[in-house]
Every structure is written in C-alpha cells, then in structure tokens.
C-alpha positions in Angstrom: 76.1 82.8 127.9 78.7 81.9 125.4 81.9 84.3 126.2 82.8 86.0 123.2 85.8 88.0 124.6 89.3 86.9 125.7 91.3 89.1 128.6 94.5 90.7 127.4 96.8 87.8 128.9 94.9 85.0 126.9 95.0 87.5 123.7 98.8 88.0 124.4 99.1 84.3 124.3 97.1 83.9 120.8 100.4 85.6 119.8 98.2 88.1 117.3 99.4 91.6 118.9 102.9 91.8 117.7 102.9 94.9 120.1 106.4 94.5 121.6 108.2 93.8 117.9 106.1 97.2 116.4 107.7 99.0 120.1 110.7 97.9 119.3 110.3 99.2 115.3 109.2 102.3 116.3 112.0 103.0 118.8 114.5 102.0 116.2 113.3 104.3 113.7 112.5 107.4 115.7 115.8 108.8 114.6 117.8 106.9 111.7 121.2 107.1 111.5 121.7 108.1 107.8 122.1 105.3 105.0 125.2 104.7 103.1 125.5 106.8 100.1 123.6 104.8 97.1 126.3 103.5 94.5 123.9 105.0 91.9 125.8 103.1 88.9 124.7 99.6 90.1 121.7 100.1 91.4 119.5 98.0 89.0 116.8 99.8 86.9 113.6 98.3 85.2 110.6 99.5 83.1 107.2 99.0 84.0 106.2 97.7 80.4 104.5 100.1 78.3 103.9 102.6 81.3 107.6 104.2 80.7 107.9 104.3 84.1 111.4 103.2 85.0 112.1 102.4 88.8 114.7 100.4 90.7 114.0 97.2 91.2 113.6 97.5 95.4 110.2 99.3 95.8 108.6 99.7 99.3 105.3 98.2 100.2 104.1 101.1 103.0 100.8 98.9 104.3 102.3 98.0 107.7 104.8 101.2 108.4 103.2 103.5 110.4 106.5 106.4 110.9 107.0 108.7 108.7 110.7 108.4 109.2 110.7 104.9 107.4 109.4 107.0 104.3 112.3 109.5 105.0 115.0 106.8 105.1 113.6 105.1 101.8 113.3 108.1 100.2 117.1 109.2 100.8 118.3 105.6 100.1 117.0 105.7 96.6 113.6 104.4 96.6 111.4 105.7 94.2 108.2 103.6 93.9 105.8 103.6 97.0 102.9 101.2 97.1 99.7 101.9 99.9 95.8 101.6 99.5 92.1 102.9 100.4 92.0 100.7 103.1 95.4 100.1 105.0 95.1 101.4 108.5 91.7 102.7 107.6 92.9 105.3 105.4 95.7 106.9 108.1 98.5 105.1 105.8 97.6 106.9 102.8 97.4 110.0 105.1 101.0 109.5 106.4 102.4 109.1 102.3 100.5 112.2 101.9 101.8 114.1 105.0 105.5 113.2 103.5 105.5 113.7 99.7 103.4 116.7 100.0 106.6 118.9 99.5 108.7 116.8 97.5 109.4 117.3 93.4 106.2 115.0 92.0 108.9 113.9 89.4 111.1 112.4 92.2 108.6 109.2 93.3 105.9 107.1 91.9 103.1 106.7 94.1 100.8 103.7 93.7 97.5 103.1 95.7 94.4 100.5 95.8 90.4 100.2 96.2 88.8 97.7 96.7 85.3 98.1 95.9 82.6 96.3 98.1 79.9 94.1 96.8 77.4 96.5 94.6 79.6 99.7 94.8 78.6 101.8 91.7 80.7 103.7 89.4 80.3 107.2 91.6 81.3 105.3 94.6 84.2 103.9 93.5 85.4 107.2 92.0 84.0 109.3 95.4 86.7 106.5 96.7 89.2 107.7 94.8 88.9 111.4 95.5 89.1 110.6 99.2 92.4 108.7 98.7 93.8 111.6 96.6 92.5 114.3 99.5 94.3 111.9 101.9 97.6 111.3 99.8 97.7 115.5 99.0 97.8 114.7 95.1 96.2 115.7 92.1 97.0 112.1 90.6 98.3 108.7 91.5 100.9 107.2 89.1 98.9 103.6 89.8 95.6 103.2 90.6 95.1 99.4 91.6 92.0 97.3 91.6 92.4 95.7 94.6 92.6 92.0 95.3 91.2 90.4 92.1 90.3 86.7 92.0 88.1 86.1 89.2 87.0 87.3 86.0 83.5 88.9 87.1 84.9 91.3 89.7 87.8 92.1 87.4 85.7 93.4 84.5 83.0 94.7 86.7 81.4 97.6 84.4 81.3 100.0 87.0 84.8 99.4 87.8 86.3 99.7 84.1 83.8 102.6 83.8 85.2 104.3 87.0 88.9 103.4 85.9 88.3 104.7 82.7 87.0 108.2 83.9 89.5 108.5 86.2 92.5 108.4 83.8 90.6 110.9 81.3 90.3 113.2 84.3 93.9 113.1 85.1 93.5 112.0 88.2 95.1 108.5 87.2 98.4 107.9 84.5 98.0 104.2 84.7 95.5 101.2 86.0 96.1 98.2 86.9 95.2 95.5 89.3 96.4 93.3 92.2 96.0 89.5 92.9 96.9 87.4 95.9 95.1 83.9 94.7 94.4 82.6 91.3 97.1 84.9 90.0 97.9 82.9 87.0 94.5 83.0 85.8 94.1 87.0 86.3 96.9 87.6 84.4 96.0 85.5 81.6 92.7 86.6 82.0 93.7 90.2 81.6 95.9 89.5 78.3 93.1 87.9 76.6 90.7 90.9 77.2 93.1 93.9 77.5 92.6 97.2 79.2 95.0 96.7 82.4 98.7 98.4 82.3 100.4 96.9 85.4 99.7 93.8 87.6 100.8 93.4 91.7 101.0 89.8 92.2 101.9 87.5 94.7 105.2 86.1 93.6 107.9 84.3 95.6 110.2 81.2 95.9 107.4 79.1 96.9 106.1 79.3 93.4 109.2 78.4 92.0 107.5 74.9 90.1 104.4 76.8 89.3 104.5 76.4 85.3 101.1 78.1 84.6 102.4 81.2 87.0 105.8 81.4 85.0 104.1 81.1 81.7 101.6 83.6 82.6 104.4 85.9 84.0 106.3 85.8 80.8 103.3 86.3 78.2 102.5 89.4 80.4 105.9 91.0 80.2 106.4 90.3 76.6 103.1 92.1 75.9 104.5 95.0 77.6 102.4 94.7 80.9 104.3 96.3 84.1 104.8 93.3 86.8 105.1 94.3 90.2 105.9 91.5 92.7 104.3 91.4 96.7 104.6 88.9 99.5 108.3 87.8 98.2 109.1 86.5 101.4 106.4 84.3 101.4 105.6 85.3 105.0 109.0 85.9 106.4 108.7 83.3 109.0 108.0 79.3 108.8 106.5 78.9 112.3 103.9 80.9 114.5 106.7 81.5 117.0 108.9 82.8 114.9 112.1 80.7 115.6 112.5 79.8 112.1 113.2 83.2 109.4 113.1 83.4 105.9 116.1 84.4 104.4 114.8 87.8 103.4 117.2 88.9 100.9 117.6 85.4 99.3 113.6 85.7 98.8 114.0 89.0 97.3 116.7 88.0 95.0 114.5 85.0 93.8 112.0 86.8 93.3 114.0 89.4 91.0 116.1 86.8 89.4 113.0 86.6 87.2 113.3 89.5 84.4 109.7 89.5 84.3 109.2 90.9 87.5 109.9 95.0 86.8 110.2 95.6 91.0 109.2 94.2 94.3 107.3 96.0 97.2 108.6 94.0 100.0 106.8 95.7 103.2 109.1 97.7 105.5 108.2 98.4 108.9 111.9 99.0 110.1 115.4 100.5 109.3 116.9 97.5 109.9 114.5 95.9 106.8 114.8 98.8 104.6 118.3 98.1 104.6 118.3 94.5 104.2 116.3 95.2 101.3 117.8 97.7 99.8 120.9 95.9 99.8 119.4 93.8 97.5 118.9 96.4 94.6 122.3 96.5 93.1 122.8 92.9 93.1 120.1 90.0 92.7 122.6 87.4 92.4 121.8 84.3 94.3 124.6 83.0 96.6 125.1 78.9 96.9 124.4 79.3 100.6 121.1 81.7 99.9 119.6 78.7 97.7 120.6 76.3 100.1 118.3 78.6 102.6 115.6 78.5 100.0 115.8 74.8 99.9 115.5 74.2 103.4 112.6 76.8 103.8 110.8 74.6 101.0 110.7 71.4 103.2 108.6 73.1 105.7 104.7 74.1 105.1 105.9 77.8 106.1 103.2 80.5 106.4 102.4 81.6 102.8 98.8 80.5 101.1 100.2 80.2 97.4 96.4 80.9 96.1 96.2 77.8 94.5 92.4 77.6 95.5 92.8 73.5 95.4 91.1 73.5 98.7 87.9 75.2 96.9 84.8 73.1 97.8 86.7 70.6 100.0 85.3 72.0 103.3 82.0 70.2 103.9 81.0 73.6 105.8 81.7 75.6 102.6 84.8 77.6 104.5 86.5 79.9 102.6 90.1 78.1 103.4 92.2 80.5 101.2 90.9 83.7 102.9 91.3 82.1 106.3 94.8 81.1 105.4 95.7 84.5 103.7 94.2 86.0 107.5 96.5 83.5 109.5 99.6 84.5 107.8 98.4 88.6 108.0 98.7 87.6 112.1 101.3 84.9 112.7 103.7 86.0 110.0 103.4 89.8 109.4 102.1 90.5 113.0 99.8 92.6 111.3 96.6 91.8 113.6 94.2 94.5 112.7 94.1 93.1 108.8 94.1 89.8 110.1 90.8 90.7 112.0 89.3 92.6 109.1 90.0 89.6 106.5 88.5 86.9 109.0 85.5 89.3 109.7 84.5 89.9 105.9 84.3 85.9 105.4 81.4 86.0 108.1 82.6 82.9 110.3 81.7 82.0 113.5 85.0 82.2 115.9 84.8 78.4 116.6 84.0 77.2 112.9 86.0 73.6 112.9 84.0 73.1 116.6 81.3 70.5 115.1 84.0 68.6 113.2 86.1 65.4 114.4 88.5 65.4 111.1 89.4 67.8 108.6 88.0 67.2 105.2 90.3 69.6 103.5 93.7 68.6 102.0 96.2 71.8 101.8 99.0 70.9 98.9 101.3 72.8 101.0 100.7 70.9 103.9 99.4 73.4 106.2 96.9 71.9 109.3 94.4 73.7 108.0 91.9 72.9 110.9 94.5 74.2 113.2 95.0 77.2 111.3 91.5 78.0 111.2 90.7 77.4 114.8 93.4 79.7 115.7 92.7 82.5 113.0 88.7 82.2 113.7 89.3 83.7 117.5 90.5 86.9 116.7 87.0 87.5 116.3 86.7 88.1 119.6 89.8 90.2 120.6 88.5 93.5 121.7 89.3 96.5 119.0 91.2 98.2 121.0 94.1 95.4 121.2 94.6 95.4 117.6 95.5 99.4 116.9 
C-alpha cells in the first residue's frame, strides 16, 4: 500500500512548519515594549479614492497574526487600517480582530474583510457568510468588503455575488465594496474600470512588477478614476530562497511600492513586534536610499519566491496542472511560513501528492525562472502532512 503520510522528522525536513519562528514570535510580542511616539506631522496619509477614507500609507495585514498584542502595538503606534478575511485561520483571525476592537471607538480604525464564496454559492449564502464575519468581528458593519481572489471576469461579476454586495451595502453592513486579486491583476483592474461597481481594489504589487507596463497603466487608470488602491504582497515573498538565507530588504520593498502615488496604502503582513517597527518606520519616509535601490536590483537577479501571476504558464503543463496556484502555495509555505494556507490552496487544486512523477521532463517555462517541477514536487507533499502539524 502506498504510504500517504510522513513522520514529524521528515515533515520538519520539508520546511513546512516554521514552528520555531512562530514560537519565537509569540515570545517576542507577549509583552511588547512601548513604541516610540509617532511624529504625527511626518506620517504620510493618502485617501482611498472616492471613498474618502484617509489612512497612513502603511497599514496592517492581519492574516498570519495570532497574538492580539501585535494588534495593540500597531493600533497604538498610529496604524488605523486593518485587513482580515472570512477564511483566515478558519475564522479565528476575524475573532481576534473583533475581540481587540470591541471596545475601541469605531471611528478610530478602518476595517476590511474578504469573502471567497465557493463555486455555486448563492446570494443568500454569501450574505450568511458576511453575517458570520460580522459576528466574529463584533461589528455592525465593515468599512470595506472585498470579493476575495478575483482572477477572471466571470467570477468578478457573478450575479449572485454582485447582488449580495449591493444588498449588504443597502443594509448598512458594508460601507464600500471591492475585490482582491493575486493573478491577472491588470486584467481585473481594467475589467473593473470598464464595467464599474467596485470602489476599492486590493492587489499584489511589488518591485518584481517594475517592468510590467500593463500593470502600471492599469493602476494609473484606476487611480485617475477614483478607485481606492491597496497594495499587498509588497515584499515579494520576503525571502529569495527556501532555506531563508537571503532576505528581501523589507523596508526597501515597501518604499518601492509606496513610491507609486497610485498605491494609496499597503498592508504588509505583520506577525512580530520587530516587523511592526520595521514597516511603520517607512510611514513617514518613502524615499529609497541608493543602497536600498541596489538591494532590490540584486534581488531581481534571482527567481525569488513570488509568482507574479502573469499566467504565461497556463496551458503549458501536459497534465493541466494549475501551475500559478501551486507557485502561490509554494510561496505561502516556504516564504511566509504559513503551511496551513499552503495546504488549503494545494488541496483546493485537487492534485495528487506526486503530480510530476510521470514526467521525465517539465514542459512548463516560467518567465520568473522558477524550477516549476521541483517546486510543485516539494509543495504537493504538504497534502500528506497530518493536520495537527499545521496548526
């Protein structure tokens, strides 16, 4: 019988837990030291398009955070915009955010969450998911509700989803509606501009997209049209290698993203007090230093961990594997040390735990220079990891 699980020792060798780093993070933020007083007049603020929402250029992605002290430190430092999602940590992320903000003045923070409806989800089911999110968040409304992970127009303009978003807004449960996109970003932005309705767009945006003219032009058009633009995946995975020996200059990467005035704020994921200090230090000064520019140029010489979502790999695999999805799963696992999210994205593809086993040579050529077969082989094995190792 084929063995479909692995022992803990082999699991750790795959590099899919990040347990030690997470433990260290928890210890580091259990009793954080006070942040330096923010020089309020130096913090850069931008407005999210026609929504009128004014926020610092540095906001917080809460996705991987699991300690409320991180939220407390971010809030006290001056960060006002926090991003979560219905599915993060199986709902625990929204619950943590709700518990922290429950007694805070509602006008002192801006809250966004995201819903990724499953295939065939009705308008009624979508609204039930929103109600559950609001219950977890202990809120009567969210400032922004995103349709999560849009990559094609059929999904973006599904009648049930649009209907649910309209109803939610009419009921006062949502102030503004938007969508998030990790792939085919320029295409999604342009589609939204042509068809209307969406007010805010959360999009992947980092230095690896510097030469993507289509993306640059789409962002400019959206900005000019009054769409609020929020950047994510700003550090392009944060690391250049699986072993985590080559780190992306996070401050430089964040400055690069914010140097585009079309990007109104960025939501770097923050899981430690050290990361918070590093990211927030950029909020008052986004000018790239010569050495920071050089660091980013050096990073561009390596494939790195970030999939640009260009979709050039689509249709190249003889077995029809969803290569782009798997490259994103690989990033979640090896760059973000977020195995639970990687496991989820791999399982959703429906692939086996050895999908490349029958191929002598890979037919996929990646524009980013990824060794596609090796990465798929490595990430596919996460399906065999016991659930308890992914907590």
